[in-house]
N, C-alpha and C positions, 0 to 999 in steps of 0.2 A: 666664325668665332670659335676659338679653341675651348676645350672642356673647362680649363681654369677660368677663362674669361666669362664663360656662360655661368659658372658657379657664382662668381663675384656679382654678376648681373642679378641673379636670383636673390643674393644676400641683400643687395641694395634695394631691390623691390620690396623685400620683406621688411626692411628697416623703414622704408617710406610708408608702408602700410601701418607700421607701429607708431608713426608720427615723426620719423626722422631721427637720425643719430644725435641731433642737437636738442631733442625734446627733453625738457626738465620739469620738475615739479609735479603738481597734482595731476595734470593731464596724462603724463607718462605713467604715473603710478596707477591711475584708474584704468589705463589701457592694458597694462600688464596684469592687473587684478582681473580684468574681464577675460583675459586669455585663460585664467585658471578656473573659470566657471563655464559650465555648459550653457548654451543658449536656451535649450529646452528646459522645461520645469516639470517636476513631479506632479502627479494628480493632486496630492494633498498639500498644495502650497498656494500662497497668496502673493500679493505684490511685495510684501515685506518678509516673505519666507515662512517656513513652518512655525507654528506656535511652539516655543520651547517648553511650555508647561504641559503640552498635550502629547500623548503617545500616538504614534501612527496607527490608524485603524486597520483592521483586516480588510481584505478586498470586499467590495460591495457593502461596506459598513456592517459586515457580519459581527454579531456580538461575540465577545471573547468567551462568554459562557458556553458557546457552541463547542468549544474545545473539550469541555467536560462531557457534553452530549455525545461527541464522537467516541469517547472512551466507553460511555454507557452502551452505545450501539454496538461497539466491537465486542463487549463482554456479554451482551444480552441477546443479540440477534445471531442465530447460528450461521446464516449465509455470510454475513459480514465478518464474523469471527474466523470462519474458514478461509475467506478471501485474504484477510490480513495474515493469517498463519501461512498460507501458501505463498504469498508474495515474499514474506520474510524468508521462508526456506529456499525459495528459488534464488534470491539474491545472496543469501548467506552461504555461499559455496566455498568460501575460503579465499586466500590470497597468497602470493609469494612476494618476497622482498629481495631486491638486489641492490648492491652499492657500487658506485664508481668513484674514482678519485684516488689520491695518493694514499689515504688511510682506509682504503676499502675493506681490507681484512679486519682491521680493528673495528670498523664501523659495523660489520656483520656481527661480531661478537657483542658489541654494545647493544645492537638492536635485539639480539636474542635475549640478553639480560633484561632489556626493557620490556619485552613481551611477557617474560615470566614474572616481572615485578609489578606491572600495572594491573590493577583490579585483581590482585592475587587471591583474595578471599572469595571471589565470585566468578571464577571461570576465565580470568585473564582477559585478553583482548577479544576472545571469542564470545565471552559473556557480555562484554561491552557492546559489541556489534549486534548481538541479539536484541538488546534493549534499544539500540539505535535504530535498527530496522523496524522494530515494532512501533516506535514513535513516528518514524518517517511515513509509514503507511497508514497510521491512524490519524495523526494530526497534519500530515503534509510537511513536517519539519522535524528535525532532530538536532541535538547539540551536545557537545562535550565541553568540559572546562578542564584546562590543564592546571595541575597543582605543582608549582616549581619546588625544587629541593632547596636546601640551605644555600645561601649566596647565589641562588639561581645557576648552579653548576650542573644540574641535571633535572629531569622531570621526576618528581616524587610519585605522582599518581595522576590518573585521568578519571574523571567522574562524569556520569550522565547528568544532564540538566532537565528538570521537569519543564517540558516545552510549553505547557499551558500557563506557566508563570512568567514567560519571557515577553517583554514588550520592547519596541524600538522607538527611539526619539531622535529628532534632528538636533544635534548640538553643534553650533558654529559651523554649519555646512556639512557635517559628517553624521552619518547615521550610526548611533551608538545603541548597544543592547543594555537592557535593564531587566532585573528580576524583581517581581513583586513578592515581598515576604513580610508578614506581620504588619501590613499597612504601610510599608516603606518601599521605596524604589531603590534597589541596590544596583549601582553601575557595574557592569561586568567588564573586566579588562579586555580590550580589543585583541591584544596579541595572544591572550590565553583562552579566548572564547571561540570555539569552532562550531559553526552553524551551517546547516544545509536547509534551504527552503525548496521543497519539491514543487515543480510546476508553478513557479512564481508568475505573478501577473504584473507585467510592466515594471514600474519603479518601486512597487510595493515590496518591502523586504521579507514579508512573511511568506511561508509556503502555502499551498492550497491543498486542502485535504480532499481525497477522493470521496469521502463520506458526505461532503457538502451537498452533493447532488441527490442524496438518498433519503433524507427524513420523510419527505412526502410519500415516496414509494414504500418505505418501511411501514409507515402508518397504515397504508392500504393493505400491505401483506399481513400485518398483525391482525387487522380487522377481519380479513378473510379467514385466517386461522381461528379466530374467536367465533366467527359465524359458523364455520364448519364444526367446531366442537359443540356449539349449542344445537345445531341441526342434528348432529349425530346422537347427541344425548336425548333429544326429543324423539327421534325416529326409533332408536334402539335396534334390536334384531328383528328379523322376520318371525312372525308368530303364526301358530295354527289356530284357526277360528273354528270351533266345533258348534254346530247347531243341532239340537235334538228336538224332534217333533214327536211328542208322546202319543198322538193319535186320539181317537175317540174313547170315552169311558166304556168299560165293559158293561154288559147287561147287569142290571140290579146292583151296580157299583155306586156306592154313595160318593158324594163330593169329597168327604174327608178321606175315604179310602183311595179315591182317584189321585188326590193330591199327594198322599203318602206314597203311593206306588210310583208316581212320576219322580218325586224327589229321590226315592231309593234307586231308580234306574239311572238318573242323572249322576248320583254319587258313585254308582258302580262304573259308569262310563268314565268319570273323572279318574277313578283309580286305575282303570285299564290304560287310559292314555298316559297317565303319569308313569306307569311302569314300562311303557314302550321304549325300546332302544332305538337309536338313530337309524340302524340298518333294518328295522322291522317296518312292514307295511300295515296299513289299517284296513281291516275287513269288517264292514258293518252292514246292517239292514239299511233300507232307504229312508228310515226314520232319522238317520244320522247323516249330516252333511259337513264335510271338512273342507276348509279353504285356507289359503295363506294370506295373511295381511302383510302388505309391503312387497310381495313377491313380484309385482309387475313393475317395480322401479327400474328404470334404465340407467345408463351411464350418466353421472351427474356432471354438471358444468363446472364444478368446483376445480377439478384438476386443470382444466384448460385455463381458467381464470388465474389460478395460482401460478401456473407455468408462465403466463404472460408477465406477471409481476416479478417472478424469479429472474426472468431474462433481463428486466430492467435493472435489478440489483447486480447481476453478473456484469452487465455492460457498464454500470456506474463504477464498479470496482476494477474495470479494465481487465477482466478475467476471461477465461474460456470455460464453457460448461463442464468439460470432462475433468478439469482441474478442481472443480467444486463439487464433484460427485454426481454430475448430471450427464445423462447420455440421451441426446435427442435424436439419435440415429444418424449422426453426421458421418460422411464417408471418411475413409482413412486419409485421402488427399486433403480434404478440408481440415481435418483435425491436425494433420502435420503442418499445414500452412498457419493455422492458428498458433500452434506451439512455437513455430519460428518467430511469429510476431511477438509473442510473449517474451521469448529469449532476447529479441532486439530491445524490448523495453527494459529487461533486466540489465543488459549491457549499458544502456543509457544511464540508468540510475547508478550502477556500479562505477561508471567513470567518475562521477562526482564523489562517491565515497572513497575511491582510490586516491583522488587528488587530496581529499581531506586527510587520509592516512599518511600520504607523502609529506604533507605539511607538518603533521605530528612527528613523524620519524625524523625529518630533517631539522626540526626544532631541537629534538634530543641531541642529534649529532652536533649542532651548532653550540649548544650549551656545553657539551663535552669538549669542544675545541678540536673536533676531527675534521680534516680536509677531505670530506666525502659527501656524496649526495645519494639519497635513497630513492629507489624507484619501486612502486607497488604495481603489481599485475593482479587484477581481480580474476579469479577463476570463474568460468562459465559453466553452463549445463550442456551435456551432450545432446546431440540431435536425436530425433526418433530413429532414423536409419543410420546406425553407426558405421556399417560397411560402406554406404554411399559417401558418408563424410570422409572416411579414410581414403577412399579412392580419389575423391576430389582433392584432398590434401596432398596425396602422392603426385597427382598431375601438376599441382601448383609448384611443388618443390622441383619436379623434373623440368618444368618450364623455366624456373629461376636458374637452374644449373645450365641450361642451354644458353640463356642470355649471358651468364657469366663467361662461359666458354667462348662465345662469340665476341666478347669484349664490349657488349652493349652497356653492361653495368659493372661496377667494381665489387670487391669482396664485401665492403661495408654495406652497400645497398642490397647485396644478395642476402646478407644476414638479416637485414631488416625485413625483406620480403618473406624469408623463411619463417621469421617470428610472427608474421601476420601483420606487420606495421604498414 
């Protein structure tokens, strides 16, 4: 059978599977409609589909009020605040934009003007991304809304959306975004609402916050700190305990005179001890005994307990100890490996952010009517050993040139390999 005949055979089989080319009426319509829907169903669905009056819940039925709790934890707990700050700085390393197409030069000028116009009063696109990353690592999601210009001929502005006010609902088989405001649900325009859900769970459209795993650990950590403060306040500093033994009364000394002499000697002893400098030693008769209260205390278990809780917080935030100001004596090789893993995570997150920026920039070019396409390259962080990285990069380029000279690859492929694609 030739290729054409084989292709027609497949077409006939496909038509028979649909019910035949002669099929008409409701049966054919139902079959075609069935092809437009997936066989699998989301977790939050029933036989008749999602309840159109109910918003899709967060994963594991997490209350939406937890989103505000995440913000409180970020602002009140130093370890969590530091982790969010560090993740944001690691990812917010900048980006470059290039344009291809017939109007590429005009497109670059338009994108430069776009970057200076957007969010002009608050740091431009850099300020927007700072808010975006803070939301992404606090709530597990972040969003922008595009504000079109007059007659939709350009983008007037891009504004951040408070992610704790965003809800999703299934409308006629499509997941649509809403914002809760003043007791109302405002439907957000699909083509102008840009949303990223980090670490999504299955078909659930919401992102999943790293902080979801931390409330129980944070409660233990704060209780440990409170217990330490109470114990330290109760224990205070080490103290000198002075015991004075006045001895027997002198011959013919009355009880009143004996008591007066003892009190006078004790007062004199108190004055001498009060005037003693820290670098002076005490020299007394054997009627005076000096000891230290609390001097026998050894290393407390608090640090070890608190360190164990800290490690849980660091793990929950997908961080490494050294990036949160901790040094547990890890070797350089182990620390380097950890940093490489963190950089891989940064690259994964930034791929999605880069795609979102491309969608934003290409929307601007489309509204302007320019025949060009924008490509965003997110910048990364340099490795720990810059010299080793440079040597490896040099060998990669040399290997690419040898493949090009041998005719194994063409110039286009060589450029892609040199660019790291």
